[in-house]
N, C-alpha and C positions, 0 to 999 in steps of 0.2 A: 505282583503288579498286574494292572488292568490297562485297557486301552479306551474304555468308555464306549465300546460298541456293544450295546445290550443284546444278549442272546435270546431272551424270552422274558415274559412277565409271569410272576407268581402271585399267589394270594395268601394273605396272612390268615392262619388258622387260629392262632392264639398268641397273645403277648401277656406273659404272666410274671409277676414279681418273683425275684430270686435273690439270694443273699448278695448284697452289694451291687445289685443290677436287676436284670430281667432275663427271661428265656423266651425266645421267639420260635414259633413253628410256622413253616411256610410250605404251602402246597405248590408243586412245580411239575414241569414236564421234561426234566433233565434226567429221567430214569436211566441208569446205567452209565451216566457221565459224571456222577458225584461219588466220592468216597469220604468216609469219616476222616477228618483232618484237613480236608480241602478248604481253600479260601474261596469265598464267594462274595461278590459285591452285591449288596442289597440296597438298591436305590442310592448307590454311591458310597456305602459304608462297608468296609471289609470285615467279614465275620468268618468264623471257623465252624465248619460242620461238625457237630458233636454226636448227632444221631441221624439215622436214615431209616424210614419205614413207610411203605405204602404210598409212594409218590410225595413224601414229605421229608423235609430236613429240619433239624433243630439247631439253633445256635445260641450262645450265651452273649448277652449285651452287658458290658461293664457300666458302672455308674458314669464314667467319663463319656462313654458313647451316648448315653441317654441325655446327658447335659449338653453335648456339643452338636447333636444331630436331631433330626425330626423323627427318628425311628420310635422314640418313646410315645409319640402321639398316635401311632398306628392302632387300629382296632381290627377285630375279626372281619374278614372280607375285604380289607384294603388291598389294593393292587400295588406290587413293587416291581422294580426293574432288577433283573438278575444277569450277572456276567461271571463266568468262571475266570480264575486267574489265567493269565496268558502262558501258554506252553512255550518252551524254548524255541520250538520250530514253528510257532504260530505266526500268522500275518498280523502286522502292526497297523491296524486300520484307523485308530483315532490318535490320541496322544498319550504321554506318560501319565497314568492315573494310579495313585497309591491306594485309594480307598480310605484315605484319612481325611475326613470331612473338616474343613477349616471354619465353617460357620453355616448358619441357616439364613436363607433369603426368603422373600415373599413375592409371589407373582403379583404384579401391579396391574397389567392389562394385556390383552391379546388383540392384535389387529390382523384379521384374515385378509388374504388376497387370493387371486386365482391359482397361483402356483406354490405359495408358501404362506406361513403365518409368522408375523413378528411378535415376539413375546418380550415384555419388559419385566425385569426382576429387580427388586431392591436388594441391597446387600449391606452387611456391616461396613461402615466407612473405612475401618482399618484394613479391610481386604481390597479395597478399590485400587490401591496403588499397584497391585499385581496384574491388573487387567490393562490391555491395550487393544485398540481397534485391530481386528483380524487375528487377535491372539486366541488362546484356548481357555475354556472354562468347562468344568464338569458340573452339570445340574442333575441331581438325582441319579448320578452314575452315567449320564449321557455326555459324551464328548461333543462339545459345540464350539463354533467359531463366534467370537464376540463381534457384533456388528458395530455397536457404539458403546464405548466405556465412559461412564460418568463418575461423579464424585461419590455417589452412594447407590448407584444402580447401573444396569447395563441392558442391552437388548441383544437378542439372538433371533435368527430366522430358522424356522422349523420346516423342513421339507415333508411332503406327504408320507415318506417312509418312516420318518421319525415320529410323526403324529400317529401313525397307525401301529407302530411296533413298540412304543414306549409309553410310559404313564404321562409323558408331557403332552400327549394329545388330549388328555382330559383334565389337566390342571387348570383351575380357574382363579380369577383374581382373589387374593386373600389366602390362597394355599401356600403353605411353607415348603421349601425345597432345600435339600442338602447341596452345599456348594464346596467344591474343591478347586483352588486356584492352581496355576501352573507351578509345579515344584521347582522347575528350573529358575523361575523368577525369584523364588524365595532363597535359593542357593546363591544366586548372584548378589542379592541384597546382603546376605550374611557375609559373603566374602568382601564386599565393599565396606561394610561396617567394621570388619576386623582389620581392614587395611591390607589384606592379602592381594587384592587387585585394586586398580584405580580406574576411573573413567577413561583414562588414556589407554589402558590395556584393552578396553572394549572397542576403541575407535579404529 
């Protein structure tokens, strides 16, 4: 599990085809903090470290990952957000993030201001029902608060820290981003659909 608090940014060295998927190699500055078998969020997608060498780690991407995320579009030199899985005694700084990307959105526009920047992102319409104003959304692995939730898009406000320390500072209109909605909302929906709880139980 992750919290959506990006630790550092890494750089893609290689994205190469592999049987039923691809292999990605990422240059990073987490030396000494990673071991083979560790889970790492790469721009919001949970991958497993399969090899470590010279400030780089390797991970395998399944075909499902390539279909459901924007990782397959990465090229050498692309910058990605990195977060290690949360330790049991770690501080919970963001919200519950699984690293299971629900869909891909597109940056629509950016509106800068003196103290923050408002970014509008389009999203698959079938995911919009999980968003509420002031709720949580993960964009490229970054835990953010929804400012305004629409039928097929939403807005977030990015503070200078987020702009400087994550890839969201350089995302431009037309760029595709990985989205993960709040898993708690999905669980509640499932329980309601199965009849295990009712709206009355939640009131």
